N, CA, C, O and CB atoms as a CASP TS submission, in Angstrom:
PFRMAT TS
TARGET T0000
AUTHOR 0000-0000-0000
METHOD Language model
MODEL 1
PARENT N/A
ATOM      1  N   MET     1       0.848  -1.184   0.000  1.00  0.00           N
ATOM      2  CA  MET     1       0.000   0.000   0.000  1.00  0.00           C
ATOM      3  C   MET     1       0.890   1.244   0.000  1.00  0.00           C
ATOM      4  O   MET     1       1.872   1.312   0.739  1.00  0.00           O
ATOM      5  CB  MET     1      -0.963   0.000   1.229  1.00  0.00           C
ATOM      6  N   LYS     2       0.547   2.203  -0.816  1.00  0.00           N
ATOM      7  CA  LYS     2       1.326   3.433  -0.918  1.00  0.00           C
ATOM      8  C   LYS     2       0.928   4.413   0.169  1.00  0.00           C
ATOM      9  O   LYS     2      -0.249   4.537   0.506  1.00  0.00           O
ATOM     10  CB  LYS     2       1.147   4.071  -2.293  1.00  0.00           C
ATOM     11  N   THR     3       1.902   5.098   0.706  1.00  0.00           N
ATOM     12  CA  THR     3       1.595   6.146   1.675  1.00  0.00           C
ATOM     13  C   THR     3       1.373   7.447   0.925  1.00  0.00           C
ATOM     14  O   THR     3       1.761   7.575  -0.237  1.00  0.00           O
ATOM     15  CB  THR     3       2.734   6.297   2.729  1.00  0.00           C
ATOM     16  N   ALA     4       0.753   8.405   1.584  1.00  0.00           N
ATOM     17  CA  ALA     4       0.510   9.705   0.950  1.00  0.00           C
ATOM     18  C   ALA     4       1.814  10.395   0.603  1.00  0.00           C
ATOM     19  O   ALA     4       1.906  11.049  -0.435  1.00  0.00           O
ATOM     20  CB  ALA     4      -0.327  10.600   1.863  1.00  0.00           C
ATOM     21  N   ALA     5       2.827  10.263   1.452  1.00  0.00           N
ATOM     22  CA  ALA     5       4.119  10.906   1.187  1.00  0.00           C
ATOM     23  C   ALA     5       4.761  10.320  -0.058  1.00  0.00           C
ATOM     24  O   ALA     5       5.317  11.055  -0.874  1.00  0.00           O
ATOM     25  CB  ALA     5       5.063  10.749   2.390  1.00  0.00           C
ATOM     26  N   ARG     6       4.688   8.997  -0.213  1.00  0.00           N
ATOM     27  CA  ARG     6       5.301   8.355  -1.383  1.00  0.00           C
ATOM     28  C   ARG     6       4.564   8.738  -2.664  1.00  0.00           C
ATOM     29  O   ARG     6       5.205   8.971  -3.689  1.00  0.00           O
ATOM     30  CB  ARG     6       5.306   6.823  -1.215  1.00  0.00           C
ATOM     31  N   THR     7       3.246   8.809  -2.629  1.00  0.00           N
ATOM     32  CA  THR     7       2.477   9.140  -3.833  1.00  0.00           C
ATOM     33  C   THR     7       2.681  10.571  -4.271  1.00  0.00           C
ATOM     34  O   THR     7       2.657  10.863  -5.467  1.00  0.00           O
ATOM     35  CB  THR     7       1.009   8.895  -3.600  1.00  0.00           C
ATOM     36  N   SER     8       2.884  11.476  -3.317  1.00  0.00           N
ATOM     37  CA  SER     8       3.069  12.880  -3.682  1.00  0.00           C
ATOM     38  C   SER     8       4.546  13.229  -3.865  1.00  0.00           C
ATOM     39  O   SER     8       4.888  14.384  -4.119  1.00  0.00           O
ATOM     40  CB  SER     8       2.451  13.783  -2.618  1.00  0.00           C
ATOM     41  N   GLU     9       5.412  12.235  -3.737  1.00  0.00           N
ATOM     42  CA  GLU     9       6.848  12.450  -3.885  1.00  0.00           C
ATOM     43  C   GLU     9       7.174  12.972  -5.286  1.00  0.00           C
ATOM     44  O   GLU     9       6.598  12.538  -6.284  1.00  0.00           O
ATOM     45  CB  GLU     9       7.619  11.146  -3.607  1.00  0.00           C
ATOM     46  N   MET    10       8.106  13.907  -5.323  1.00  0.00           N
ATOM     47  CA  MET    10       8.559  14.460  -6.602  1.00  0.00           C
ATOM     48  C   MET    10       9.958  13.927  -6.882  1.00  0.00           C
ATOM     49  O   MET    10      10.825  13.952  -6.008  1.00  0.00           O
ATOM     50  CB  MET    10       8.548  16.030  -6.586  1.00  0.00           C
ATOM     51  N   LEU    11      10.174  13.451  -8.089  1.00  0.00           N
ATOM     52  CA  LEU    11      11.457  12.875  -8.473  1.00  0.00           C
ATOM     53  C   LEU    11      12.158  13.769  -9.486  1.00  0.00           C
ATOM     54  O   LEU    11      11.520  14.351 -10.363  1.00  0.00           O
ATOM     55  CB  LEU    11      11.266  11.463  -9.049  1.00  0.00           C
ATOM     56  N   THR    12      13.466  13.872  -9.358  1.00  0.00           N
ATOM     57  CA  THR    12      14.246  14.587 -10.362  1.00  0.00           C
ATOM     58  C   THR    12      14.429  13.671 -11.568  1.00  0.00           C
ATOM     59  O   THR    12      14.181  12.468 -11.485  1.00  0.00           O
ATOM     60  CB  THR    12      15.629  15.048  -9.788  1.00  0.00           C
ATOM     61  N   ILE    13      14.856  14.236 -12.667  1.00  0.00           N
ATOM     62  CA  ILE    13      15.118  13.435 -13.862  1.00  0.00           C
ATOM     63  C   ILE    13      16.243  12.440 -13.583  1.00  0.00           C
ATOM     64  O   ILE    13      16.212  11.311 -14.072  1.00  0.00           O
ATOM     65  CB  ILE    13      15.482  14.344 -15.065  1.00  0.00           C
ATOM     66  N   LYS    14      17.228  12.855 -12.803  1.00  0.00           N
ATOM     67  CA  LYS    14      18.327  11.958 -12.428  1.00  0.00           C
ATOM     68  C   LYS    14      17.790  10.737 -11.683  1.00  0.00           C
ATOM     69  O   LYS    14      18.216   9.613 -11.946  1.00  0.00           O
ATOM     70  CB  LYS    14      19.366  12.703 -11.556  1.00  0.00           C
ATOM     71  N   GLU    15      16.858  10.952 -10.756  1.00  0.00           N
ATOM     72  CA  GLU    15      16.270   9.853  -9.994  1.00  0.00           C
ATOM     73  C   GLU    15      15.417   8.943 -10.888  1.00  0.00           C
ATOM     74  O   GLU    15      15.454   7.721 -10.746  1.00  0.00           O
ATOM     75  CB  GLU    15      15.422  10.406  -8.845  1.00  0.00           C
ATOM     76  N   VAL    16      14.659   9.535 -11.795  1.00  0.00           N
ATOM     77  CA  VAL    16      13.832   8.751 -12.718  1.00  0.00           C
ATOM     78  C   VAL    16      14.723   7.886 -13.599  1.00  0.00           C
ATOM     79  O   VAL    16      14.456   6.699 -13.786  1.00  0.00           O
ATOM     80  CB  VAL    16      12.943   9.677 -13.591  1.00  0.00           C
ATOM     81  N   CYS    17      15.773   8.479 -14.134  1.00  0.00           N
ATOM     82  CA  CYS    17      16.692   7.738 -15.004  1.00  0.00           C
ATOM     83  C   CYS    17      17.367   6.597 -14.249  1.00  0.00           C
ATOM     84  O   CYS    17      17.526   5.504 -14.791  1.00  0.00           O
ATOM     85  CB  CYS    17      17.755   8.680 -15.588  1.00  0.00           C
ATOM     86  N   ALA    18      17.758   6.841 -13.018  1.00  0.00           N
ATOM     87  CA  ALA    18      18.382   5.795 -12.209  1.00  0.00           C
ATOM     88  C   ALA    18      17.404   4.649 -11.964  1.00  0.00           C
ATOM     89  O   ALA    18      17.777   3.480 -12.058  1.00  0.00           O
ATOM     90  CB  ALA    18      18.875   6.370 -10.868  1.00  0.00           C
ATOM     91  N   GLU    19      16.159   4.984 -11.652  1.00  0.00           N
ATOM     92  CA  GLU    19      15.154   3.953 -11.390  1.00  0.00           C
ATOM     93  C   GLU    19      14.851   3.136 -12.633  1.00  0.00           C
ATOM     94  O   GLU    19      14.678   1.920 -12.555  1.00  0.00           O
ATOM     95  CB  GLU    19      13.875   4.584 -10.866  1.00  0.00           C
ATOM     96  N   LEU    20      14.787   3.805 -13.788  1.00  0.00           N
ATOM     97  CA  LEU    20      14.488   3.108 -15.045  1.00  0.00           C
ATOM     98  C   LEU    20      15.725   2.487 -15.680  1.00  0.00           C
ATOM     99  O   LEU    20      15.628   1.720 -16.639  1.00  0.00           O
ATOM    100  CB  LEU    20      13.845   4.065 -16.027  1.00  0.00           C
ATOM    101  N   ARG    21      16.889   2.829 -15.132  1.00  0.00           N
ATOM    102  CA  ARG    21      18.181   2.370 -15.667  1.00  0.00           C
ATOM    103  C   ARG    21      18.363   2.784 -17.125  1.00  0.00           C
ATOM    104  O   ARG    21      18.712   1.979 -17.988  1.00  0.00           O
ATOM    105  CB  ARG    21      18.297   0.845 -15.543  1.00  0.00           C
ATOM    106  N   ILE    22      18.113   4.068 -17.365  1.00  0.00           N
ATOM    107  CA  ILE    22      18.304   4.649 -18.693  1.00  0.00           C
ATOM    108  C   ILE    22      19.168   5.898 -18.556  1.00  0.00           C
ATOM    109  O   ILE    22      19.337   6.429 -17.459  1.00  0.00           O
ATOM    110  CB  ILE    22      16.931   4.987 -19.368  1.00  0.00           C
ATOM    111  N   SER    23      19.709   6.358 -19.670  1.00  0.00           N
ATOM    112  CA  SER    23      20.499   7.588 -19.653  1.00  0.00           C
ATOM    113  C   SER    23      19.573   8.800 -19.730  1.00  0.00           C
ATOM    114  O   SER    23      18.412   8.694 -20.125  1.00  0.00           O
ATOM    115  CB  SER    23      21.515   7.606 -20.823  1.00  0.00           C
ATOM    116  N   ARG    24      20.115   9.946 -19.343  1.00  0.00           N
ATOM    117  CA  ARG    24      19.352  11.198 -19.481  1.00  0.00           C
ATOM    118  C   ARG    24      19.004  11.423 -20.947  1.00  0.00           C
ATOM    119  O   ARG    24      17.911  11.888 -21.271  1.00  0.00           O
ATOM    120  CB  ARG    24      20.158  12.412 -18.919  1.00  0.00           C
ATOM    121  N   ARG    25      19.931  11.095 -21.822  1.00  0.00           N
ATOM    122  CA  ARG    25      19.692  11.279 -23.252  1.00  0.00           C
ATOM    123  C   ARG    25      18.476  10.472 -23.697  1.00  0.00           C
ATOM    124  O   ARG    25      17.629  10.980 -24.431  1.00  0.00           O
ATOM    125  CB  ARG    25      20.934  10.869 -24.067  1.00  0.00           C
ATOM    126  N   THR    26      18.388   9.221 -23.258  1.00  0.00           N
ATOM    127  CA  THR    26      17.233   8.390 -23.599  1.00  0.00           C
ATOM    128  C   THR    26      15.950   9.010 -23.063  1.00  0.00           C
ATOM    129  O   THR    26      14.939   9.059 -23.764  1.00  0.00           O
ATOM    130  CB  THR    26      17.406   6.968 -23.043  1.00  0.00           C
ATOM    131  N   PHE    27      15.991   9.487 -21.811  1.00  0.00           N
ATOM    132  CA  PHE    27      14.801  10.113 -21.235  1.00  0.00           C
ATOM    133  C   PHE    27      14.342  11.288 -22.094  1.00  0.00           C
ATOM    134  O   PHE    27      13.159  11.401 -22.413  1.00  0.00           O
ATOM    135  CB  PHE    27      15.081  10.582 -19.797  1.00  0.00           C
ATOM    136  N   TYR    28      15.272  12.159 -22.465  1.00  0.00           N
ATOM    137  CA  TYR    28      14.893  13.335 -23.251  1.00  0.00           C
ATOM    138  C   TYR    28      14.463  12.962 -24.667  1.00  0.00           C
ATOM    139  O   TYR    28      13.651  13.668 -25.265  1.00  0.00           O
ATOM    140  CB  TYR    28      16.053  14.321 -23.308  1.00  0.00           C
ATOM    141  N   GLU    29      14.986  11.873 -25.214  1.00  0.00           N
ATOM    142  CA  GLU    29      14.503  11.392 -26.516  1.00  0.00           C
ATOM    143  C   GLU    29      13.064  10.902 -26.394  1.00  0.00           C
ATOM    144  O   GLU    29      12.222  11.207 -27.239  1.00  0.00           O
ATOM    145  CB  GLU    29      15.413  10.259 -27.057  1.00  0.00           C
ATOM    146  N   TRP    30      12.784  10.131 -25.327  1.00  0.00           N
ATOM    147  CA  TRP    30      11.420   9.666 -25.091  1.00  0.00           C
ATOM    148  C   TRP    30      10.492  10.856 -24.901  1.00  0.00           C
ATOM    149  O   TRP    30       9.373  10.865 -25.413  1.00  0.00           O
ATOM    150  CB  TRP    30      11.363   8.733 -23.863  1.00  0.00           C
ATOM    151  N   ARG    31      10.957  11.858 -24.163  1.00  0.00           N
ATOM    152  CA  ARG    31      10.149  13.052 -23.901  1.00  0.00           C
ATOM    153  C   ARG    31       9.826  13.778 -25.197  1.00  0.00           C
ATOM    154  O   ARG    31       8.689  14.207 -25.395  1.00  0.00           O
ATOM    155  CB  ARG    31      10.879  13.996 -22.934  1.00  0.00           C
ATOM    156  N   ALA    32      10.804  13.923 -26.080  1.00  0.00           N
ATOM    157  CA  ALA    32      10.599  14.597 -27.367  1.00  0.00           C
ATOM    158  C   ALA    32       9.584  13.841 -28.230  1.00  0.00           C
ATOM    159  O   ALA    32       8.862  14.446 -29.022  1.00  0.00           O
ATOM    160  CB  ALA    32      11.937  14.732 -28.121  1.00  0.00           C
ATOM    161  N   LYS    33       9.536  12.517 -28.071  1.00  0.00           N
ATOM    162  CA  LYS    33       8.610  11.685 -28.846  1.00  0.00           C
ATOM    163  C   LYS    33       7.268  11.493 -28.142  1.00  0.00           C
ATOM    164  O   LYS    33       6.385  10.813 -28.665  1.00  0.00           O
ATOM    165  CB  LYS    33       9.237  10.329 -29.120  1.00  0.00           C
ATOM    166  N   GLY    34       7.110  12.090 -26.956  1.00  0.00           N
ATOM    167  CA  GLY    34       5.861  11.948 -26.209  1.00  0.00           C
ATOM    168  C   GLY    34       5.715  10.600 -25.540  1.00  0.00           C
ATOM    169  O   GLY    34       4.592  10.176 -25.265  1.00  0.00           O
ATOM    170  N   ARG    35       6.816   9.906 -25.266  1.00  0.00           N
ATOM    171  CA  ARG    35       6.764   8.562 -24.684  1.00  0.00           C
ATOM    172  C   ARG    35       7.206   8.515 -23.219  1.00  0.00           C
ATOM    173  O   ARG    35       7.140   7.455 -22.598  1.00  0.00           O
ATOM    174  CB  ARG    35       7.626   7.628 -25.493  1.00  0.00           C
ATOM    175  N   ALA    36       7.642   9.606 -22.671  1.00  0.00           N
ATOM    176  CA  ALA    36       8.116   9.659 -21.282  1.00  0.00           C
ATOM    177  C   ALA    36       6.953   9.989 -20.355  1.00  0.00           C
ATOM    178  O   ALA    36       5.916  10.476 -20.805  1.00  0.00           O
ATOM    179  CB  ALA    36       9.252  10.708 -21.122  1.00  0.00           C
ATOM    180  N   PRO    37       7.121   9.725 -19.063  1.00  0.00           N
ATOM    181  CA  PRO    37       6.085  10.148 -18.114  1.00  0.00           C
ATOM    182  C   PRO    37       5.944  11.669 -18.112  1.00  0.00           C
ATOM    183  O   PRO    37       6.899  12.391 -18.399  1.00  0.00           O
ATOM    184  CB  PRO    37       6.414   9.644 -16.692  1.00  0.00           C
ATOM    185  N   ARG    38       4.752  12.143 -17.788  1.00  0.00           N
ATOM    186  CA  ARG    38       4.520  13.596 -17.745  1.00  0.00           C
ATOM    187  C   ARG    38       5.417  14.255 -16.715  1.00  0.00           C
ATOM    188  O   ARG    38       5.646  13.717 -15.631  1.00  0.00           O
ATOM    189  CB  ARG    38       3.048  13.903 -17.430  1.00  0.00           C
ATOM    190  N   CYS    39       5.915  15.419 -17.067  1.00  0.00           N
ATOM    191  CA  CYS    39       6.830  16.158 -16.194  1.00  0.00           C
ATOM    192  C   CYS    39       6.208  17.487 -15.779  1.00  0.00           C
ATOM    193  O   CYS    39       5.315  18.020 -16.438  1.00  0.00           O
ATOM    194  CB  CYS    39       8.183  16.398 -16.899  1.00  0.00           C
ATOM    195  N   ILE    40       6.712  17.994 -14.670  1.00  0.00           N
ATOM    196  CA  ILE    40       6.362  19.328 -14.204  1.00  0.00           C
ATOM    197  C   ILE    40       7.564  20.208 -14.492  1.00  0.00           C
ATOM    198  O   ILE    40       8.677  19.905 -14.062  1.00  0.00           O
ATOM    199  CB  ILE    40       5.976  19.343 -12.672  1.00  0.00           C
ATOM    200  N   SER    41       7.347  21.279 -15.206  1.00  0.00           N
ATOM    201  CA  SER    41       8.423  22.196 -15.559  1.00  0.00           C
ATOM    202  C   SER    41       8.442  23.363 -14.570  1.00  0.00           C
ATOM    203  O   SER    41       7.452  24.079 -14.423  1.00  0.00           O
ATOM    204  CB  SER    41       8.255  22.711 -17.016  1.00  0.00           C
ATOM    205  N   LEU    42       9.561  23.540 -13.907  1.00  0.00           N
ATOM    206  CA  LEU    42       9.716  24.623 -12.934  1.00  0.00           C
ATOM    207  C   LEU    42      10.211  25.889 -13.634  1.00  0.00           C
ATOM    208  O   LEU    42      10.739  25.809 -14.744  1.00  0.00           O
ATOM    209  CB  LEU    42      10.696  24.209 -11.803  1.00  0.00           C
ATOM    210  N   PRO    43      10.051  27.052 -13.007  1.00  0.00           N
ATOM    211  CA  PRO    43      10.507  28.302 -13.622  1.00  0.00           C
ATOM    212  C   PRO    43      12.003  28.315 -13.972  1.00  0.00           C
ATOM    213  O   PRO    43      12.416  29.015 -14.897  1.00  0.00           O
ATOM    214  CB  PRO    43      10.207  29.448 -12.697  1.00  0.00           C
ATOM    215  N   ASN    44      12.809  27.547 -13.237  1.00  0.00           N
ATOM    216  CA  ASN    44      14.247  27.506 -13.538  1.00  0.00           C
ATOM    217  C   ASN    44      14.567  26.477 -14.631  1.00  0.00           C
ATOM    218  O   ASN    44      15.732  26.159 -14.872  1.00  0.00           O
ATOM    219  CB  ASN    44      15.045  27.181 -12.264  1.00  0.00           C
ATOM    220  N   ARG    45      13.528  25.965 -15.283  1.00  0.00           N
ATOM    221  CA  ARG    45      13.605  25.012 -16.387  1.00  0.00           C
ATOM    222  C   ARG    45      13.926  23.592 -15.947  1.00  0.00           C
ATOM    223  O   ARG    45      14.094  22.707 -16.786  1.00  0.00           O
ATOM    224  CB  ARG    45      14.634  25.465 -17.368  1.00  0.00           C
ATOM    225  N   ALA    46      14.012  23.364 -14.642  1.00  0.00           N
ATOM    226  CA  ALA    46      14.201  22.005 -14.137  1.00  0.00           C
ATOM    227  C   ALA    46      12.900  21.225 -14.309  1.00  0.00           C
ATOM    228  O   ALA    46      11.814  21.805 -14.322  1.00  0.00           O
ATOM    229  CB  ALA    46      14.645  22.020 -12.642  1.00  0.00           C
ATOM    230  N   LEU    47      13.021  19.923 -14.440  1.00  0.00           N
ATOM    231  CA  LEU    47      11.851  19.061 -14.587  1.00  0.00           C
ATOM    232  C   LEU    47      11.737  18.140 -13.386  1.00  0.00           C
ATOM    233  O   LEU    47      12.741  17.670 -12.851  1.00  0.00           O
ATOM    234  CB  LEU    47      11.931  18.240 -15.891  1.00  0.00           C
ATOM    235  N   LEU    48      10.512  17.889 -12.970  1.00  0.00           N
ATOM    236  CA  LEU    48      10.224  16.939 -11.908  1.00  0.00           C
ATOM    237  C   LEU    48       9.132  15.997 -12.400  1.00  0.00           C
ATOM    238  O   LEU    48       8.322  16.355 -13.255  1.00  0.00           O
ATOM    239  CB  LEU    48       9.796  17.667 -10.592  1.00  0.00           C
ATOM    240  N   VAL    49       9.126  14.797 -11.848  1.00  0.00           N
ATOM    241  CA  VAL    49       8.094  13.811 -12.178  1.00  0.00           C
ATOM    242  C   VAL    49       7.457  13.364 -10.868  1.00  0.00           C
ATOM    243  O   VAL    49       8.163  13.007  -9.925  1.00  0.00           O
ATOM    244  CB  VAL    49       8.690  12.583 -12.977  1.00  0.00           C
ATOM    245  N   ARG    50       6.142  13.381 -10.806  1.00  0.00           N
ATOM    246  CA  ARG    50       5.445  12.889  -9.619  1.00  0.00           C
ATOM    247  C   ARG    50       5.617  11.373  -9.546  1.00  0.00           C
ATOM    248  O   ARG    50       5.556  10.687 -10.566  1.00  0.00           O
ATOM    249  CB  ARG    50       3.929  13.280  -9.650  1.00  0.00           C
ATOM    250  N   ARG    51       5.830  10.859  -8.347  1.00  0.00           N
ATOM    251  CA  ARG    51       5.949   9.400  -8.143  1.00  0.00           C
ATOM    252  C   ARG    51       4.729   8.690  -8.696  1.00  0.00           C
ATOM    253  O   ARG    51       4.856   7.656  -9.352  1.00  0.00           O
ATOM    254  CB  ARG    51       6.122   9.061  -6.641  1.00  0.00           C
ATOM    255  N   SER    52       3.548   9.232  -8.440  1.00  0.00           N
ATOM    256  CA  SER    52       2.311   8.602  -8.914  1.00  0.00           C
ATOM    257  C   SER    52       2.267   8.563 -10.445  1.00  0.00           C
ATOM    258  O   SER    52       1.764   7.603 -11.028  1.00  0.00           O
ATOM    259  CB  SER    52       1.080   9.355  -8.367  1.00  0.00           C
ATOM    260  N   GLU    53       2.787   9.597 -11.088  1.00  0.00           N
ATOM    261  CA  GLU    53       2.835   9.637 -12.558  1.00  0.00           C
ATOM    262  C   GLU    53       3.762   8.548 -13.094  1.00  0.00           C
ATOM    263  O   GLU    53       3.418   7.841 -14.041  1.00  0.00           O
ATOM    264  CB  GLU    53       3.306  11.028 -13.052  1.00  0.00           C
ATOM    265  N   LEU    54       4.937   8.418 -12.482  1.00  0.00           N
ATOM    266  CA  LEU    54       5.889   7.394 -12.925  1.00  0.00           C
ATOM    267  C   LEU    54       5.315   6.002 -12.703  1.00  0.00           C
ATOM    268  O   LEU    54       5.418   5.143 -13.579  1.00  0.00           O
ATOM    269  CB  LEU    54       7.232   7.540 -12.181  1.00  0.00           C
ATOM    270  N   ASP    55       4.710   5.771 -11.544  1.00  0.00           N
ATOM    271  CA  ASP    55       4.120   4.461 -11.255  1.00  0.00           C
ATOM    272  C   ASP    55       3.005   4.124 -12.244  1.00  0.00           C
ATOM    273  O   ASP    55       2.921   2.992 -12.720  1.00  0.00           O
ATOM    274  CB  ASP    55       3.575   4.427  -9.821  1.00  0.00           C
ATOM    275  N   GLY    56       2.152   5.097 -12.554  1.00  0.00           N
ATOM    276  CA  GLY    56       1.084   4.882 -13.525  1.00  0.00           C
ATOM    277  C   GLY    56       1.625   4.632 -14.924  1.00  0.00           C
ATOM    278  O   GLY    56       1.112   3.784 -15.654  1.00  0.00           O
ATOM    279  N   TRP    57       2.649   5.364 -15.290  1.00  0.00           N
ATOM    280  CA  TRP    57       3.295   5.218 -16.600  1.00  0.00           C
ATOM    281  C   TRP    57       3.883   3.819 -16.724  1.00  0.00           C
ATOM    282  O   TRP    57       3.730   3.171 -17.760  1.00  0.00           O
ATOM    283  CB  TRP    57       4.401   6.293 -16.802  1.00  0.00           C
ATOM    284  N   LEU    58       4.557   3.347 -15.671  1.00  0.00           N
ATOM    285  CA  LEU    58       5.134   1.998 -15.692  1.00  0.00           C
ATOM    286  C   LEU    58       4.033   0.944 -15.749  1.00  0.00           C
ATOM    287  O   LEU    58       4.148  -0.033 -16.488  1.00  0.00           O
ATOM    288  CB  LEU    58       6.025   1.768 -14.452  1.00  0.00           C
ATOM    289  N   GLY    59       2.974   1.134 -14.980  1.00  0.00           N
ATOM    290  CA  GLY    59       1.861   0.189 -14.962  1.00  0.00           C
ATOM    291  C   GLY    59       1.205   0.037 -16.322  1.00  0.00           C
ATOM    292  O   GLY    59       0.799  -1.061 -16.704  1.00  0.00           O
ATOM    293  N   ALA    60       1.104   1.129 -17.043  1.00  0.00           N
ATOM    294  CA  ALA    60       0.489   1.092 -18.381  1.00  0.00           C
ATOM    295  C   ALA    60       1.343   0.322 -19.376  1.00  0.00           C
ATOM    296  O   ALA    60       0.845  -0.097 -20.421  1.00  0.00           O
ATOM    297  CB  ALA    60       0.257   2.512 -18.898  1.00  0.00           C
ATOM    298  N   ARG    61       2.616   0.129 -19.070  1.00  0.00           N
ATOM    299  CA  ARG    61       3.510  -0.581 -19.965  1.00  0.00           C
ATOM    300  C   ARG    61       3.707  -2.042 -19.598  1.00  0.00           C
ATOM    301  O   ARG    61       4.363  -2.775 -20.338  1.00  0.00           O
ATOM    302  CB  ARG    61       4.824   0.099 -19.993  1.00  0.00           C
ATOM    303  N   GLU    62       3.161  -2.479 -18.481  1.00  0.00           N
ATOM    304  CA  GLU    62       3.327  -3.866 -18.046  1.00  0.00           C
ATOM    305  C   GLU    62       2.776  -4.851 -19.056  1.00  0.00           C
ATOM    306  O   GLU    62       3.426  -5.853 -19.352  1.00  0.00           O
ATOM    307  CB  GLU    62       2.654  -4.079 -16.711  1.00  0.00           C
ATOM    308  N   GLY    63       1.612  -4.596 -19.584  1.00  0.00           N
ATOM    309  CA  GLY    63       0.992  -5.522 -20.535  1.00  0.00           C
ATOM    310  C   GLY    63       1.689  -5.543 -21.886  1.00  0.00           C
ATOM    311  O   GLY    63       1.586  -6.527 -22.619  1.00  0.00           O
ATOM    312  N   ALA    64       2.396  -4.475 -22.226  1.00  0.00           N
ATOM    313  CA  ALA    64       3.053  -4.387 -23.527  1.00  0.00           C
ATOM    314  C   ALA    64       4.346  -5.188 -23.572  1.00  0.00           C
ATOM    315  O   ALA    64       4.857  -5.474 -24.655  1.00  0.00           O
ATOM    316  CB  ALA    64       3.337  -2.940 -23.869  1.00  0.00           C
ATOM    317  N   ALA    65       4.879  -5.552 -22.416  1.00  0.00           N
ATOM    318  CA  ALA    65       6.184  -6.245 -22.370  1.00  0.00           C
ATOM    319  C   ALA    65       6.072  -7.685 -22.772  1.00  0.00           C
ATOM    320  O   ALA    65       7.073  -8.401 -22.786  1.00  0.00           O
ATOM    321  CB  ALA    65       6.786  -6.162 -20.986  1.00  0.00           C
TER
END
């Protein structure tokens, strides 16, 4: 069961890439093609991904594997 803190957790692109075991370049290629999880763009141009978004994105790909 997920806790509220874990579901609302915000991940950096570095953390997302580490979890998915992909390079930043791959992440940004997926993003350019519309295949990456949705990101939140901050005013300083940094990107964050909600934990719930990443979990949902991964779940949607389970059947495709």
